[in-house]
Each structure stands twice: as C-alpha cells, then as structure tokens.
PASEBA-1860 file (N, C-alpha, C; in nm, 3 decimals):
! residues 98
1> XXXXXXXX> 0.132/-0.157/0.032/0.039/0.028/-0.013/0.087/0.099/0.012 ~ 0.023/0.232/-0.009/0.118/0.327/-0.024/0.129/0.427/0.141 ~ 0.246/0.474/0.194/0.244/0.577/0.274/0.279/0.675/0.274 ~ 0.314/0.809/0.301/0.335/0.869/0.271/0.401/0.948/0.369 ~ 0.488/1.055/0.420/0.564/1.077/0.510/0.475/1.169/0.625 ~ 0.362/1.236/0.555/0.235/1.269/0.636/0.197/1.175/0.704 ~ 0.190/1.059/0.632/0.139/0.947/0.674/0.185/0.926/0.849 ~ 0.316/0.919/0.858/0.377/0.847/0.973/0.373/1.011/1.095
9> XXXXXXXX> 0.380/1.109/0.995/0.404/1.184/1.163/0.264/1.281/1.200 ~ 0.153/1.233/1.096/0.024/1.258/1.143/-0.053/1.130/1.230 ~ -0.061/1.029/1.283/-0.088/0.966/1.279/-0.196/0.912/1.209 ~ -0.207/0.869/1.079/-0.250/0.864/0.974/-0.222/0.653/0.994 ~ -0.090/0.622/1.017/-0.101/0.493/1.039/-0.196/0.424/1.151 ~ -0.185/0.477/1.234/-0.227/0.464/1.351/-0.402/0.454/1.336 ~ -0.472/0.554/1.283/-0.582/0.567/1.251/-0.623/0.442/1.158 ~ -0.498/0.416/1.055/-0.563/0.282/0.931/-0.598/0.171/1.052
17> XXXXXXXX> -0.481/0.124/1.127/-0.503/0.018/1.194/-0.591/-0.007/1.321 ~ -0.668/0.066/1.328/-0.790/0.085/1.425/-0.908/0.058/1.335 ~ -0.899/0.145/1.224/-0.989/0.121/1.078/-1.027/-0.040/1.059 ~ -0.906/-0.056/1.068/-0.891/-0.204/0.976/-0.927/-0.326/1.062 ~ -0.899/-0.301/1.209/-0.949/-0.375/1.338/-1.142/-0.342/1.325 ~ -1.187/-0.256/1.337/-1.334/-0.203/1.328/-1.414/-0.369/1.271 ~ -1.357/-0.386/1.108/-1.404/-0.465/1.069/-1.370/-0.655/1.093 ~ -1.258/-0.675/1.178/-1.308/-0.744/1.297/-1.384/-0.817/1.373
25> XXXXXXXX> -1.408/-0.957/1.396/-1.422/-0.977/1.591/-1.356/-0.894/1.695 ~ -1.264/-0.944/1.669/-1.154/-0.900/1.771/-1.143/-0.715/1.753 ~ -1.143/-0.678/1.907/-1.091/-0.560/1.891/-0.938/-0.508/1.969 ~ -0.864/-0.487/1.866/-0.774/-0.483/1.928/-0.723/-0.365/1.987 ~ -0.618/-0.307/2.073/-0.560/-0.202/2.099/-0.448/-0.168/2.109 ~ -0.459/-0.031/2.059/-0.307/0.041/1.956/-0.281/0.079/2.090 ~ -0.143/0.084/2.125/-0.037/0.180/2.214/0.071/0.259/2.229 ~ 0.101/0.407/2.183/0.202/0.410/2.092/0.306/0.431/2.177
33> XXXXXXXX> 0.420/0.388/2.215/0.504/0.415/2.315/0.590/0.524/2.270 ~ 0.670/0.531/2.144/0.716/0.619/2.119/0.706/0.697/1.970 ~ 0.683/0.844/1.939/0.684/0.922/1.815/0.726/1.046/1.804 ~ 0.813/1.048/1.665/0.862/1.152/1.612/0.844/1.206/1.475 ~ 0.861/1.287/1.478/0.836/1.301/1.296/0.882/1.209/1.164 ~ 1.031/1.103/1.158/1.042/1.036/1.149/1.016/0.883/1.191 ~ 1.006/0.841/1.312/0.992/0.730/1.398/0.860/0.753/1.470 ~ 0.778/0.613/1.450/0.686/0.535/1.486/0.739/0.421/1.557
41> XXXXXXXX> 0.697/0.364/1.719/0.677/0.249/1.807/0.545/0.266/1.880 ~ 0.501/0.159/1.813/0.413/0.098/1.927/0.382/-0.067/1.911 ~ 0.254/-0.050/1.977/0.226/-0.236/1.978/0.073/-0.213/1.987 ~ 0.093/-0.342/1.930/-0.101/-0.389/1.901/-0.113/-0.490/1.998 ~ -0.192/-0.486/2.099/-0.270/-0.584/2.194/-0.363/-0.657/2.112 ~ -0.389/-0.747/2.103/-0.542/-0.842/2.088/-0.555/-0.957/2.154 ~ -0.710/-0.909/2.204/-0.729/-1.020/2.328/-0.794/-1.128/2.273 ~ -0.796/-1.173/2.178/-0.808/-1.307/2.109/-0.964/-1.363/2.105
49> XXXXXXXX> -0.971/-1.452/2.121/-0.868/-1.594/2.135/-0.819/-1.584/1.959 ~ -0.672/-1.646/1.915/-0.614/-1.644/2.032/-0.542/-1.534/2.079 ~ -0.520/-1.480/2.153/-0.433/-1.312/2.164/-0.330/-1.322/2.191 ~ -0.266/-1.182/2.111/-0.138/-1.136/2.052/-0.100/-1.001/2.077 ~ 0.015/-1.002/2.072/0.097/-0.864/2.088/0.236/-0.842/1.965 ~ 0.184/-0.739/1.923/0.242/-0.756/1.826/0.339/-0.576/1.784 ~ 0.437/-0.597/1.819/0.531/-0.435/1.803/0.609/-0.372/1.694 ~ 0.564/-0.280/1.654/0.574/-0.189/1.563/0.697/-0.151/1.545
57> XXXXXXXX> 0.745/-0.122/1.479/0.857/0.032/1.463/0.861/0.042/1.347 ~ 0.836/0.203/1.268/0.832/0.255/1.146/0.917/0.372/1.153 ~ 1.002/0.365/1.063/1.119/0.516/1.040/1.155/0.542/0.923 ~ 1.135/0.675/0.903/1.215/0.717/0.793/1.366/0.709/0.754 ~ 1.452/0.650/0.700/1.570/0.603/0.729/1.635/0.693/0.679 ~ 1.569/0.780/0.552/1.648/0.921/0.460/1.508/0.995/0.418 ~ 1.552/1.073/0.324/1.456/1.124/0.258/1.407/1.013/0.141 ~ 1.438/0.912/0.088/1.388/0.849/0.003/1.347/0.694/0.055
65> XXXXXXXX> 1.381/0.651/0.178/1.363/0.544/0.192/1.310/0.502/0.340 ~ 1.237/0.430/0.368/1.144/0.388/0.473/1.139/0.231/0.547 ~ 1.125/0.242/0.669/1.206/0.123/0.691/1.076/0.046/0.816 ~ 1.055/-0.059/0.820/0.950/-0.103/0.891/0.909/-0.252/0.955 ~ 0.981/-0.271/1.121/0.974/-0.372/1.102/0.899/-0.441/1.215 ~ 0.803/-0.524/1.255/0.714/-0.560/1.366/0.753/-0.725/1.391 ~ 0.735/-0.769/1.458/0.712/-0.897/1.624/0.620/-0.891/1.662 ~ 0.571/-1.092/1.591/0.458/-1.072/1.683/0.407/-1.185/1.745
73> XXXXXXXX> 0.358/-1.209/1.899/0.370/-1.309/1.940/0.245/-1.356/2.006 ~ 0.164/-1.471/1.937/0.028/-1.481/1.963/0.030/-1.659/2.018 ~ -0.048/-1.652/2.133/-0.086/-1.754/2.248/-0.061/-1.873/2.116 ~ -0.013/-2.007/2.176/-0.023/-2.105/2.116/0.060/-2.115/1.948 ~ 0.161/-2.014/1.925/0.158/-1.996/1.792/0.327/-1.992/1.807 ~ 0.357/-1.883/1.894/0.506/-1.866/1.882/0.514/-1.734/1.849 ~ 0.655/-1.696/1.743/0.654/-1.587/1.726/0.704/-1.567/1.606 ~ 0.666/-1.441/1.581/0.678/-1.420/1.369/0.733/-1.283/1.368
81> XXXXXXXX> 0.834/-1.262/1.220/0.844/-1.135/1.254/0.836/-1.078/1.097 ~ 0.850/-0.948/1.061/0.814/-0.905/0.946/0.883/-0.766/0.905 ~ 0.995/-0.748/0.827/1.048/-0.665/0.784/1.040/-0.579/0.678 ~ 1.044/-0.489/0.606/0.963/-0.410/0.550/1.048/-0.302/0.463 ~ 1.077/-0.310/0.329/1.184/-0.184/0.276/1.127/-0.088/0.203 ~ 1.106/0.054/0.216/1.072/0.119/0.110/1.093/0.199/0.070 ~ 1.023/0.292/-0.049/1.123/0.400/-0.083/0.990/0.497/-0.107 ~ 1.037/0.638/-0.108/0.925/0.715/-0.136/0.896/0.719/-0.296
89> XXXXXXXX> 0.818/0.667/-0.346/0.788/0.762/-0.510/0.766/0.898/-0.534 ~ 0.664/0.964/-0.447/0.611/1.073/-0.453/0.576/1.121/-0.370 ~ 0.589/1.228/-0.311/0.503/1.315/-0.232/0.362/1.297/-0.214 ~ 0.263/1.208/-0.253/0.142/1.169/-0.246/0.097/1.081/-0.306 ~ 0.020/1.008/-0.273/-0.047/0.857/-0.321/-0.141/0.862/-0.471 ~ -0.130/0.947/-0.535/-0.166/0.990/-0.624/-0.180/0.945/-0.751 ~ -0.265/0.827/-0.802/-0.200/0.784/-0.927/-0.145/0.642/-0.918 ~ -0.127/0.610/-0.772/-0.093/0.498/-0.709/-0.226/0.394/-0.728
97> XX> -0.125/0.267/-0.769/-0.247/0.183/-0.713/-0.216/0.098/-0.573 ~ -0.353/0.199/-0.502/-0.326/0.111/-0.314/-0.261/-0.110/-0.306
END
C-alpha cells in the first residue's frame, strides 16, 4: 500500500490500523510507545482468541527510504517477524495503486 511521510508524522497509520480492526471480531488496542516526525513505535494488543501482541517500529531512514519491522507473539503459535523496506515514489499517493 502507499504511505506518505505525512501518514507517519500525523498518526494516519494508527488510524488506519484502528479502522481495519473495526472490520474484525477481535478488538485490538493500539499503544504508542514513542513518536517523532521520522519514527513511530507502537504495540498492537489483541485479546483474542488467540491473544497476540505485535510490536511495530516504522522509521524514515532518509529522505528516500522507509523501514518497518514488526514482531508478533501469538498465544499457542510462537513468534513471527516481518521486515519491510520501501522508498518514497512521490510526495503523495495520487495515481498509485493501493
């Protein structure tokens, strides 16, 4: 999907995560650990079943690149990790497929 620098600095990512959660039966909670204009660290706590905790770090590493790392612990399933590396294609998402 398309993410802009403003999505990171203006809490739009958090809003999108909360909106996605409304579509599911499990109501997860978002807890912001730290936030700056270039980095967002948060936990997503889901009561389940099965219960899970996901820790996200999303950071703009330069004017051209973004990095996201997520680690998830799920009851009965263990842990998983996701690493995302991207680059800014445009200042806006106009004309880009989601």
